[in-house]
C-alpha positions in Angstrom: -29.2 46.4 -246.9 -31.7 45.8 -244.1 -35.1 47.2 -244.6 -36.5 49.6 -242.1 -39.9 51.1 -241.2 -40.9 53.8 -238.8 -42.4 53.0 -235.4 -45.7 54.6 -236.6 -45.8 52.3 -239.7 -44.9 49.3 -237.5 -47.8 50.1 -235.2 -50.3 50.5 -238.0 -49.2 47.6 -240.1 -47.8 45.0 -237.7 -49.2 42.0 -239.6 -47.5 43.1 -242.8 -44.2 44.0 -241.2 -44.1 40.8 -239.1 -44.5 38.7 -242.3 -41.6 40.8 -243.8 -39.5 40.1 -240.7 -39.9 36.3 -241.2 -37.9 36.6 -244.4 -35.2 39.1 -243.2 -34.7 41.2 -240.1 -36.5 44.5 -240.2 -35.2 47.7 -238.4 -37.8 49.8 -236.7 -36.9 53.5 -236.4 -38.1 56.1 -233.9 -37.7 59.7 -234.8 -35.4 58.7 -237.6 -33.0 56.7 -235.4 -32.7 52.9 -235.4 -34.6 51.7 -232.3 -35.5 48.0 -232.6 -35.0 45.0 -234.9 -37.8 42.6 -235.6 -36.7 39.1 -236.8 -38.0 35.6 -236.9 -37.8 33.4 -233.8 -35.6 31.0 -235.8 -33.1 33.7 -236.7 -33.0 35.0 -233.1 -32.3 31.4 -231.8 -29.6 31.0 -234.4 -27.9 34.2 -233.3 -28.4 33.5 -229.7 -26.8 30.0 -230.0 -23.7 31.6 -231.4 -23.0 33.8 -228.4 -22.5 30.6 -226.4 -20.2 28.9 -228.9 -16.8 28.0 -227.5 -13.9 27.1 -229.7 -11.0 25.0 -228.5 -7.5 25.2 -229.7 -8.0 22.1 -231.8 -10.8 23.9 -233.7 -8.2 26.1 -235.4 -5.8 25.1 -238.2 -2.1 25.6 -237.9 -2.5 28.5 -240.3 -5.1 30.1 -238.0 -2.9 29.7 -235.0 0.1 31.2 -236.7 -2.0 34.1 -237.9 -3.3 34.7 -234.4 0.2 34.4 -232.9 1.6 36.9 -235.4 -1.2 39.5 -235.0 -0.8 42.7 -233.1 -3.5 45.2 -232.0 -3.4 48.5 -233.7 -1.9 51.5 -231.9 -5.4 53.0 -231.4 -6.4 50.0 -229.2 -3.9 51.2 -226.5 -6.6 53.5 -225.1 -8.5 50.4 -223.9 -5.6 49.1 -221.9 -7.0 50.5 -218.6 -10.4 49.0 -218.9 -9.8 45.8 -217.1 -9.2 45.8 -213.4 -7.1 43.0 -211.9 -8.0 41.9 -208.4 
């Protein structure tokens, strides 16, 4: 479970919590609600690089492709059908 600290504690003890965040991401709360996540630059770069990862059809096994072809969206997903506009 991710650790968390209040924004007041983060402000008062930034050195300590920044060292903690080097080991694992740390959630900072504000008025009891998750507000920010502090993490190492290396972890941020690792996550950031994944959002640009593109997979080609050849990256999937035959079993993967068969599973994808046989999959169906749950009925609850129908409410999202109108979200895309086609020009």
